[in-house]
MARZA-987337 format. One record per residue (C-alpha): x, y, z. Coordinates in nm, 4 decimals. Layout:
BEGIN
+----------+----------+----------+
:     east :    north :       up :
+----------+----------+----------+
:        X :        Y :        Z :
...
+----------+----------+----------+
***
This chain:
BEGIN
+----------+----------+----------+
:     east :    north :       up :
+----------+----------+----------+
:   0.0211 :   0.0057 :  -0.0286 :
:   0.2805 :   0.2606 :   0.0546 :
:   0.3448 :   0.2812 :  -0.3261 :
:  -0.0275 :   0.3267 :  -0.3600 :
:  -0.1531 :   0.7562 :  -0.3751 :
:  -0.4661 :   0.7059 :  -0.4577 :
:  -0.4108 :   0.9876 :  -0.7453 :
:  -0.6543 :   1.0892 :  -0.9804 :
:  -0.5794 :   1.0494 :  -1.3497 :
:  -0.8902 :   1.1943 :  -1.5616 :
:  -0.9210 :   0.9982 :  -1.9375 :
:  -1.0516 :   1.2041 :  -2.2263 :
:  -1.3888 :   1.1738 :  -2.3477 :
:  -1.4261 :   0.9606 :  -2.6463 :
:  -1.4587 :   1.2258 :  -2.9333 :
:  -1.1324 :   1.3746 :  -2.8201 :
:  -0.9767 :   1.0064 :  -2.7251 :
:  -0.6689 :   0.9795 :  -2.9321 :
:  -0.6130 :   0.5801 :  -3.0924 :
:  -0.2347 :   0.4257 :  -2.9121 :
:  -0.0798 :   0.1962 :  -3.1131 :
:   0.2728 :   0.1006 :  -2.9404 :
:   0.3189 :  -0.1663 :  -3.2741 :
:   0.2240 :  -0.4768 :  -3.0700 :
:   0.0020 :  -0.7211 :  -3.2550 :
:  -0.1701 :  -1.0205 :  -3.1850 :
:  -0.0438 :  -1.4321 :  -3.2821 :
:  -0.1228 :  -1.4576 :  -3.6703 :
:  -0.5080 :  -1.5611 :  -3.7514 :
:  -0.6013 :  -1.3902 :  -3.4347 :
:  -0.9693 :  -1.2456 :  -3.4636 :
:  -1.0564 :  -0.9448 :  -3.2707 :
:  -1.4538 :  -0.9450 :  -3.2554 :
:  -1.5762 :  -0.6467 :  -3.0111 :
:  -1.9428 :  -0.7992 :  -2.8819 :
:  -2.0593 :  -0.4650 :  -2.7167 :
:  -2.0458 :  -0.1408 :  -2.9005 :
:  -2.3190 :   0.1027 :  -2.9184 :
:  -2.5078 :   0.3277 :  -3.2784 :
:  -2.6991 :   0.5911 :  -3.2903 :
:  -3.0658 :   0.5249 :  -3.4389 :
:  -3.1193 :   0.7465 :  -3.7112 :
:  -3.2412 :   1.1051 :  -3.6445 :
:  -3.6425 :   1.1037 :  -3.6653 :
:  -3.6520 :   0.7339 :  -3.7031 :
:  -3.9752 :   0.6711 :  -3.5788 :
:  -4.1214 :   1.0440 :  -3.6793 :
:  -4.0581 :   0.9073 :  -4.0351 :
:  -4.1058 :   0.5305 :  -4.0291 :
:  -4.4310 :   0.4605 :  -3.7888 :
:  -4.7476 :   0.4804 :  -4.0293 :
:  -5.0686 :   0.5973 :  -3.9442 :
:  -5.2307 :   0.7241 :  -3.6292 :
:  -4.8574 :   0.6348 :  -3.4401 :
:  -4.6892 :   0.8323 :  -3.6930 :
:  -4.8864 :   1.1039 :  -3.4862 :
:  -4.7266 :   1.0319 :  -3.1386 :
:  -4.4154 :   0.8890 :  -3.2334 :
:  -4.0915 :   0.8985 :  -3.0425 :
:  -3.8653 :   1.1833 :  -3.1360 :
:  -3.5088 :   1.1557 :  -3.1713 :
:  -3.2757 :   1.4719 :  -3.2949 :
:  -2.9711 :   1.6231 :  -3.2361 :
:  -2.9829 :   1.9678 :  -3.1370 :
:  -2.7050 :   2.2797 :  -3.2388 :
:  -2.4294 :   2.1593 :  -3.0239 :
:  -2.4633 :   1.8318 :  -3.1419 :
:  -2.6267 :   1.6628 :  -2.8270 :
:  -2.8996 :   1.4142 :  -2.9276 :
:  -3.2095 :   1.4235 :  -2.7023 :
:  -3.5434 :   1.2033 :  -2.7047 :
:  -3.8925 :   1.3096 :  -2.5983 :
:  -4.2179 :   1.0712 :  -2.6033 :
:  -4.5274 :   1.2250 :  -2.4828 :
:  -4.4074 :   1.5651 :  -2.4088 :
:  -4.1504 :   1.3840 :  -2.1815 :
:  -3.7847 :   1.3625 :  -2.2202 :
:  -3.5937 :   1.0391 :  -2.2249 :
:  -3.2553 :   1.2091 :  -2.1886 :
:  -3.0636 :   1.0683 :  -1.9143 :
:  -3.0511 :   1.3619 :  -1.6734 :
:  -2.6759 :   1.4314 :  -1.5221 :
:  -2.4424 :   1.3711 :  -1.7860 :
:  -2.3741 :   1.5672 :  -2.0953 :
:  -2.5024 :   1.3493 :  -2.4093 :
:  -2.1609 :   1.4102 :  -2.5751 :
:  -1.9692 :   1.2172 :  -2.3164 :
:  -2.0548 :   0.9158 :  -2.4437 :
:  -2.2433 :   0.9702 :  -2.8054 :
:  -2.0201 :   1.2491 :  -2.8870 :
:  -1.7658 :   1.0438 :  -3.1541 :
:  -1.8575 :   1.0389 :  -3.5166 :
:  -1.8703 :   0.6734 :  -3.5547 :
:  -2.1175 :   0.6702 :  -3.3564 :
:  -2.3434 :   0.7609 :  -3.6145 :
:  -2.0898 :   0.7886 :  -3.9332 :
:  -2.0783 :   0.4148 :  -4.0485 :
:  -1.7410 :   0.5177 :  -4.2330 :
:  -1.6158 :   0.6705 :  -3.9491 :
:  -1.7076 :   0.4010 :  -3.7118 :
:  -1.5247 :   0.1264 :  -3.9898 :
:  -1.2103 :   0.3559 :  -3.9753 :
:  -1.2308 :   0.3232 :  -3.5941 :
:  -1.2193 :  -0.0334 :  -3.6433 :
:  -0.9435 :  -0.0627 :  -3.8577 :
:  -0.7578 :   0.1750 :  -3.6405 :
:  -0.7547 :  -0.0805 :  -3.3438 :
:  -0.7312 :  -0.4045 :  -3.5140 :
:  -1.1303 :  -0.4978 :  -3.4674 :
:  -1.2630 :  -0.7254 :  -3.7708 :
:  -1.6877 :  -0.7657 :  -3.6411 :
:  -1.8307 :  -0.5423 :  -3.3832 :
:  -2.2144 :  -0.6349 :  -3.2316 :
:  -2.3475 :  -0.3107 :  -3.1620 :
:  -2.6694 :  -0.2039 :  -2.9419 :
:  -2.9098 :   0.0563 :  -2.9827 :
:  -2.8194 :   0.3892 :  -2.8345 :
:  -3.1924 :   0.5088 :  -2.7888 :
:  -3.3803 :   0.2616 :  -2.8150 :
:  -3.4363 :  -0.0035 :  -2.4988 :
:  -3.5810 :   0.3785 :  -2.3205 :
:  -3.8776 :   0.3385 :  -2.5121 :
:  -4.0044 :   0.0551 :  -2.2825 :
:  -4.0862 :   0.3166 :  -2.0135 :
:  -4.3742 :   0.3768 :  -2.2426 :
:  -4.6993 :   0.2397 :  -2.0732 :
:  -4.8613 :   0.1576 :  -2.4198 :
:  -4.6434 :  -0.1954 :  -2.4617 :
:  -4.8142 :  -0.2756 :  -2.8129 :
:  -4.6962 :   0.0672 :  -2.9212 :
:  -4.3158 :  -0.0340 :  -2.8093 :
:  -4.3481 :  -0.3357 :  -2.9792 :
:  -4.4559 :  -0.1614 :  -3.3144 :
:  -4.1690 :   0.0972 :  -3.2329 :
:  -3.9236 :  -0.2114 :  -3.2502 :
:  -4.0346 :  -0.3159 :  -3.5200 :
:  -3.9457 :   0.0305 :  -3.6965 :
:  -3.6091 :   0.0180 :  -3.4913 :
:  -3.5347 :  -0.3842 :  -3.5791 :
:  -3.6061 :  -0.3074 :  -3.9845 :
:  -3.3795 :  -0.0007 :  -3.9661 :
:  -3.0833 :  -0.2119 :  -3.7907 :
:  -3.0915 :  -0.4569 :  -4.0477 :
:  -3.1029 :  -0.2011 :  -4.3497 :
:  -2.8114 :  -0.0314 :  -4.2077 :
:  -2.6154 :  -0.3485 :  -4.0904 :
:  -2.6375 :  -0.5248 :  -4.5085 :
:  -2.4043 :  -0.2958 :  -4.6596 :
:  -2.1263 :  -0.4336 :  -4.4004 :
:  -2.2467 :  -0.7383 :  -4.2942 :
:  -1.8957 :  -0.8803 :  -4.2123 :
:  -1.8019 :  -0.6330 :  -4.0199 :
:  -2.1054 :  -0.5076 :  -3.8302 :
:  -2.3416 :  -0.6810 :  -3.6513 :
:  -2.6303 :  -0.5253 :  -3.5149 :
:  -2.8005 :  -0.6487 :  -3.1786 :
:  -3.1937 :  -0.6814 :  -3.2148 :
:  -3.4199 :  -0.6499 :  -2.9980 :
:  -3.7085 :  -0.8831 :  -2.9132 :
:  -4.0322 :  -0.7248 :  -2.7902 :
:  -4.2263 :  -0.9856 :  -2.6924 :
:  -4.1853 :  -0.9870 :  -2.2924 :
:  -4.4905 :  -0.8886 :  -2.2791 :
:  -4.6364 :  -1.0981 :  -2.5162 :
:  -4.4238 :  -1.4188 :  -2.4640 :
:  -4.6417 :  -1.6597 :  -2.6658 :
:  -4.5693 :  -1.4078 :  -2.9994 :
:  -4.2390 :  -1.4811 :  -2.9431 :
:  -4.1759 :  -1.7407 :  -3.1974 :
:  -4.3243 :  -1.5566 :  -3.4386 :
:  -4.1231 :  -1.2770 :  -3.4217 :
:  -3.7805 :  -1.4224 :  -3.3809 :
:  -3.8849 :  -1.5871 :  -3.7596 :
:  -3.9163 :  -1.2302 :  -3.8492 :
:  -3.5461 :  -1.1296 :  -3.6791 :
:  -3.3807 :  -1.4120 :  -3.8492 :
:  -3.5677 :  -1.3368 :  -4.1931 :
:  -3.4591 :  -0.9668 :  -4.1670 :
:  -3.0777 :  -1.0852 :  -4.1400 :
:  -3.0580 :  -0.9931 :  -3.7392 :
:  -2.7992 :  -1.2227 :  -3.6246 :
:  -2.8294 :  -1.0978 :  -3.2563 :
:  -3.1056 :  -1.0373 :  -3.0199 :
:  -3.1083 :  -0.8907 :  -2.6639 :
:  -3.3946 :  -0.8778 :  -2.4316 :
:  -3.3674 :  -0.6081 :  -2.1240 :
:  -3.2150 :  -0.7283 :  -1.8300 :
:  -3.4704 :  -0.5289 :  -1.5419 :
:  -3.7589 :  -0.4760 :  -1.7097 :
:  -4.0673 :  -0.3994 :  -1.4565 :
:  -4.3572 :  -0.6526 :  -1.3784 :
:  -4.1815 :  -0.9048 :  -1.5810 :
:  -4.1244 :  -1.2075 :  -1.3653 :
:  -3.8542 :  -1.4161 :  -1.6474 :
:  -3.9198 :  -1.7365 :  -1.3738 :
:  -4.2620 :  -1.7317 :  -1.4613 :
:  -4.4310 :  -2.0371 :  -1.6780 :
:  -4.6386 :  -1.7417 :  -1.8514 :
:  -4.2214 :  -1.7185 :  -1.9832 :
:  -4.1651 :  -2.0409 :  -2.1445 :
:  -4.2618 :  -1.9675 :  -2.4638 :
:  -4.0414 :  -1.7065 :  -2.5255 :
:  -3.6968 :  -1.8976 :  -2.4006 :
:  -3.8176 :  -2.1677 :  -2.5928 :
:  -3.8675 :  -1.9616 :  -2.8922 :
:  -3.4560 :  -1.8663 :  -2.8375 :
:  -3.3648 :  -2.1984 :  -2.7642 :
:  -3.5283 :  -2.3063 :  -3.1110 :
:  -3.3741 :  -1.9646 :  -3.3176 :
:  -2.9950 :  -2.0888 :  -3.2130 :
:  -2.9705 :  -1.6929 :  -3.1597 :
:  -2.7924 :  -1.5959 :  -2.8107 :
:  -2.9910 :  -1.3932 :  -2.6221 :
:  -2.8138 :  -1.0590 :  -2.4655 :
:  -2.8556 :  -0.8605 :  -2.1689 :
:  -2.6907 :  -0.5228 :  -2.0958 :
:  -2.6803 :  -0.3182 :  -1.8377 :
:  -2.9297 :   0.0043 :  -1.8161 :
:  -2.9041 :   0.3762 :  -1.6519 :
:  -3.1158 :   0.2835 :  -1.3569 :
:  -3.1049 :   0.6153 :  -1.1185 :
:  -3.1190 :   0.4743 :  -0.7508 :
:  -2.9552 :   0.7717 :  -0.6322 :
:  -3.0338 :   1.1498 :  -0.5964 :
:  -2.8031 :   1.4194 :  -0.4411 :
:  -2.4127 :   1.4329 :  -0.3627 :
:  -2.1957 :   1.1936 :  -0.5222 :
:  -2.5483 :   1.0251 :  -0.7320 :
:  -2.3338 :   1.0266 :  -1.0850 :
:  -2.0552 :   0.8019 :  -0.9663 :
:  -2.2931 :   0.5874 :  -0.7286 :
:  -2.5356 :   0.4723 :  -0.9601 :
:  -2.3177 :   0.4645 :  -1.2438 :
:  -2.0749 :   0.1601 :  -1.0141 :
:  -2.4117 :   0.0023 :  -0.9778 :
:  -2.5329 :   0.0142 :  -1.2902 :
:  -2.1929 :  -0.1643 :  -1.4096 :
:  -2.2437 :  -0.4645 :  -1.1843 :
:  -2.6514 :  -0.6024 :  -1.2029 :
:  -2.5912 :  -0.9761 :  -1.3065 :
:  -2.5392 :  -1.1328 :  -0.9950 :
:  -2.9412 :  -1.1734 :  -0.9180 :
:  -3.0229 :  -1.1878 :  -1.2846 :
:  -2.8268 :  -1.4711 :  -1.3480 :
:  -2.9345 :  -1.6606 :  -1.0467 :
:  -3.2996 :  -1.6492 :  -1.1543 :
:  -3.2191 :  -1.7965 :  -1.4761 :
:  -3.0126 :  -2.0882 :  -1.3182 :
:  -3.2110 :  -2.1342 :  -0.9819 :
:  -3.5565 :  -2.1193 :  -1.1205 :
:  -3.4191 :  -2.4357 :  -1.4030 :
:  -3.4639 :  -2.2122 :  -1.7003 :
:  -3.1039 :  -2.2822 :  -1.8174 :
:  -3.1712 :  -2.6479 :  -1.7133 :
:  -3.5045 :  -2.6551 :  -1.9493 :
:  -3.3874 :  -2.5203 :  -2.2184 :
:  -2.9709 :  -2.6967 :  -2.2712 :
:  -2.9341 :  -2.5297 :  -2.6485 :
:  -3.0235 :  -2.1454 :  -2.4692 :
:  -2.7200 :  -1.9389 :  -2.4858 :
:  -2.7220 :  -1.6650 :  -2.2440 :
:  -2.4546 :  -1.3436 :  -2.2862 :
:  -2.4427 :  -1.0618 :  -1.9963 :
:  -2.2724 :  -0.6963 :  -2.1433 :
:  -2.0539 :  -0.4533 :  -1.9693 :
:  -2.1155 :  -0.6192 :  -1.6739 :
:  -1.7393 :  -0.7208 :  -1.6030 :
:  -1.6295 :  -1.1342 :  -1.5082 :
:  -1.5327 :  -1.0514 :  -1.2105 :
:  -1.8751 :  -1.1361 :  -1.0573 :
:  -1.8865 :  -1.4784 :  -1.2269 :
:  -1.6514 :  -1.6926 :  -0.9827 :
:  -1.7983 :  -1.5204 :  -0.6903 :
:  -2.1421 :  -1.5650 :  -0.7793 :
:  -2.0900 :  -1.9390 :  -0.8610 :
:  -1.8943 :  -1.9873 :  -0.5666 :
:  -2.1895 :  -1.8259 :  -0.3675 :
:  -2.5014 :  -2.0066 :  -0.5747 :
:  -2.3734 :  -2.3558 :  -0.5649 :
:  -2.2987 :  -2.3488 :  -0.1643 :
:  -2.6633 :  -2.2125 :  -0.1124 :
:  -2.7853 :  -2.4902 :  -0.3385 :
:  -2.6503 :  -2.7532 :  -0.1179 :
:  -2.6698 :  -2.5534 :   0.2225 :
:  -3.1096 :  -2.5428 :   0.1585 :
:  -3.1114 :  -2.8450 :  -0.1070 :
:  -3.4469 :  -2.9314 :   0.1070 :
:  -3.6484 :  -2.6115 :   0.0157 :
:  -3.5357 :  -2.5945 :  -0.3358 :
:  -3.7987 :  -2.5335 :  -0.5816 :
:  -3.7649 :  -2.6644 :  -0.8910 :
:  -3.4904 :  -2.9541 :  -0.7672 :
:  -3.2218 :  -2.8948 :  -1.0241 :
:  -3.0128 :  -3.2314 :  -1.1519 :
:  -2.7106 :  -3.0178 :  -1.1352 :
:  -2.4873 :  -2.7214 :  -0.9192 :
:  -2.5962 :  -2.3460 :  -1.0554 :
:  -2.2448 :  -2.3171 :  -1.1537 :
:  -2.2933 :  -2.5854 :  -1.4400 :
:  -2.5416 :  -2.4557 :  -1.6313 :
:  -2.3460 :  -2.0995 :  -1.6129 :
:  -2.0557 :  -2.3134 :  -1.7623 :
:  -2.2475 :  -2.4796 :  -2.0136 :
:  -2.4461 :  -2.1976 :  -2.1758 :
:  -2.3286 :  -1.8609 :  -2.0180 :
:  -2.1124 :  -1.5661 :  -2.1123 :
:  -1.9492 :  -1.2163 :  -1.9772 :
:  -1.7870 :  -0.9939 :  -2.1617 :
:  -1.5034 :  -0.7427 :  -2.0506 :
:  -1.3754 :  -0.4145 :  -2.1363 :
:  -1.0874 :  -0.3614 :  -1.8896 :
:  -1.1092 :  -0.5246 :  -1.6042 :
:  -0.8051 :  -0.6752 :  -1.4713 :
:  -0.9525 :  -0.9306 :  -1.1990 :
:  -1.2168 :  -1.0530 :  -1.3810 :
:  -0.9763 :  -1.1326 :  -1.6560 :
:  -0.7324 :  -1.3164 :  -1.3780 :
:  -1.0374 :  -1.5449 :  -1.2003 :
:  -1.1601 :  -1.6356 :  -1.5580 :
:  -0.8202 :  -1.8312 :  -1.6308 :
:  -0.7787 :  -1.9191 :  -1.2346 :
:  -1.1313 :  -2.0785 :  -1.2371 :
:  -1.1021 :  -2.2138 :  -1.6030 :
:  -1.3303 :  -1.9970 :  -1.7474 :
:  -1.1876 :  -1.8600 :  -2.0291 :
:  -1.4483 :  -2.0636 :  -2.2892 :
:  -1.7000 :  -1.8247 :  -2.1192 :
:  -1.5454 :  -1.4889 :  -2.1462 :
:  -1.5906 :  -1.2799 :  -2.4176 :
:  -1.4279 :  -0.9249 :  -2.5350 :
:  -1.5719 :  -0.6239 :  -2.6120 :
:  -1.4784 :  -0.2151 :  -2.6897 :
:  -1.7902 :  -0.0509 :  -2.5927 :
:  -1.7400 :   0.1484 :  -2.8546 :
:  -1.7969 :   0.4959 :  -2.8211 :
:  -1.9038 :   0.5224 :  -2.4750 :
:  -1.6530 :   0.6752 :  -2.2013 :
:  -1.6247 :   0.3665 :  -1.9914 :
:  -1.4920 :   0.1714 :  -2.3558 :
:  -1.1217 :   0.0664 :  -2.3643 :
:  -1.1520 :   0.2629 :  -2.7062 :
:  -0.8343 :   0.4151 :  -2.7571 :
:  -0.6548 :   0.1810 :  -2.6028 :
:  -0.7661 :  -0.1768 :  -2.7474 :
:  -0.4842 :  -0.3158 :  -2.8450 :
:  -0.2931 :  -0.2797 :  -2.5141 :
:  -0.6012 :  -0.4410 :  -2.3232 :
:  -0.6159 :  -0.7500 :  -2.6339 :
:  -0.2025 :  -0.7631 :  -2.5704 :
:  -0.3129 :  -0.8024 :  -2.1846 :
:  -0.5324 :  -1.0611 :  -2.2422 :
:  -0.2766 :  -1.2897 :  -2.4086 :
:  -0.0129 :  -1.1886 :  -2.1705 :
:  -0.2315 :  -1.3227 :  -1.8579 :
:  -0.4285 :  -1.5870 :  -2.0582 :
:  -0.1756 :  -1.7182 :  -2.3278 :
:  -0.2267 :  -1.7199 :  -2.6811 :
:  -0.4251 :  -2.0368 :  -2.7137 :
:  -0.7054 :  -1.8385 :  -2.4611 :
:  -0.6444 :  -1.5281 :  -2.5663 :
:  -0.7288 :  -1.5841 :  -2.9012 :
:  -1.0614 :  -1.7576 :  -2.7592 :
:  -1.1119 :  -1.4831 :  -2.5322 :
:  -1.0630 :  -1.2197 :  -2.8141 :
:  -1.2963 :  -1.3563 :  -3.0756 :
:  -1.2765 :  -1.7033 :  -3.1162 :
:  -1.5253 :  -1.7786 :  -2.8925 :
:  -1.7600 :  -1.4837 :  -3.0062 :
:  -1.7317 :  -1.6367 :  -3.4081 :
:  -1.8312 :  -1.9480 :  -3.2971 :
:  -2.1086 :  -1.8387 :  -3.0756 :
:  -2.2882 :  -1.6187 :  -3.3305 :
:  -2.1282 :  -1.8199 :  -3.6571 :
:  -1.9760 :  -1.5212 :  -3.7655 :
+----------+----------+----------+
***
């Protein structure tokens, strides 16, 4: 501790962050695939593409004269309070495809799975049927956007049927027909119990499709006042311990052995800790467990689940120590403030140094290539 003085070193915002290249390159043949990046939706997307009566109440997405993005629904702002949007949405590649591809080239990224920027926030709307139609528009636009660079950009579609699980099979077929290869459902939807028997059609449909289901952290504002920004962001970056536990203890993972589940932007450090505790809890309270599992909870994570790191030295070390490298993925989180954009090559180098060439190659791209058939 004598050498630790707690000094603060601010990191530049992504829109002014320079790409650092110190000359290191991974072994020949290494594929680098980022499984969690972001892109801004087309301006006025819903106003332009919704039809009929929906057009009159369409969510409004626009950019102001300063370059900041805004979204409004029913007269209410859907911007995240307390943060300058340019901090996470200000780099040109957020909305410009060619600028994005140039940044990927500069950092050696072959392919990018990218999420929405604003679309999922529409889940707050009271009219869930309207939410579904808005997601239709988003998914159709996403497929169009990616079709121009299909080997580089893999858009993560949104499956909106959590409110209508019985419609999931048909909607998954629609997504596949659009060419969507990755899907997301919300990690903490209100009043949607993922362990309910009513949700079984959703899990069955995802499993049948062969497309992994992805969860992503959200911007949940639990704290207010002094220190709220730091407290909220730190909490939001670690949400998956309860969610994975629900999927495991409820038997969802056991009943659907072909279901693949990916946890994004929550790091990997939580995984060994959670697996240890879940196994102990199951055995301590085995007489009370409903349903009964055939295997310990950790078995189902190792068989079916994955988590992605950006910069997570603790998680990276533990993944190697606990033989979990088959379950570890890599992401840049381009172009958000917490991304490793600008230092991607150094993070990839670190992965190889910690895990070695074989496991390193799996983590930085091999696991993702196999999972999404890229």
